[in-house]
Every structure is written in C-alpha cells, then in structure tokens.
N, C-alpha and C positions, 0 to 999 in steps of 0.2 A: 575186352581183349586182355590178354595177358602180356606181360612185359616181353616174353620170348617172341610172341607173334609180331609185336611192333618192331622189334629188332630185326626179325626176318624180313618183314616188308621193307624196312629201310635199306637193308643190305641188297635186296633184290632190285630196288629202285636205283641205287647208286651203280650197281653192276650193269643194269640195263642201260642207264644213261651213258656210261663210259663206252660200252660196246656200240651203242647207236652212234655216238660221236665218232668213234674210230672207223666204223663201217661207212658212214656217210662221207667222211674225208677221203676214203679210198674210192668210193663210187662217183661222187659228184665233183670233187675238186682234185682232178688228176693234174699232174704237172703240165700236160699238153693243153688243158683248159685254162690254165692260169695266164697263158701268153696271148696277147691280143695284138693284131696288126691294125694300125690306124693311119688315116691319111694325114699328111701335114698340111696345115693351113697357111696360106700366104700371109705375109706381114701386112697389117693394116697401116696405111699412111694417112697423113692429114691432107694430101693432095686430092682435089676434087676436079674431075673433068667436066667442062661445061657441056650442057645438053646441046643437041643438034639444033642449028638455026632453022632447019627445015620445019620443025614442029613448034619450037618455042621462039616466037618473034613477035614484034609489035602488032602485026596484022592478023594474028591467030584469033580463033573464036574463043571467047571466054565462056566456059561451061558453067560458071557460077552465076551468070546473069539470069534474072527472072524472065520467063517467057509467057506472054499472054496470047492466047489464040482467040481471035474474034473480038467484037466490041461489046460483048455481053457484060452488064453490070448486075446481073441477077444474083442476089445473095442466097437464094434457095434454088439452085439449078435442078434439083430432082423433085420439085413439087412437094417439099416437106412442110409447107406452111398451112397445113390443114388444121 
C-alpha cells in the first residue's frame, strides 16, 4: 500500500467513527430515554416482629427429626446383595 492509501483509510475510519457516534446518540439515547421512574423502598429497621404463636410454639412438629417407617433393619432393601 502506498502512504496515500493508508492516510485515506485512516481518515475514512475516523470520520465514520465520529458519524456513527453522533447518530447513535441521537437514535438510542434520546432525552426521554434518559429519565427513569423508580419505586421508593421503605426504610429497613432493626425491629423484628415475632412469628405467630399459632405455628411456632413448643408443641409444634419438628420437621428436622428423623422418621423411620416400619421395623425393618435390612441394609439392602432392594435385594442388591447378589
């Protein structure tokens, strides 16, 4: 390539970059698109409301307890001892 060709390509690249930047700002970032309406969040406090005594009390069922169904002590219940 000649020096003149390189200069022409550089000028075209700079001009097309500037034009694409200006056009994209007009199309995609209009002043009406810059404004956003958001909901306000309530202030978080350190106060904690106690849970309902209907569900959380001393006689409630503990779901973390182990449950055994039947009296079987079989270590291979599906017959895998072949």
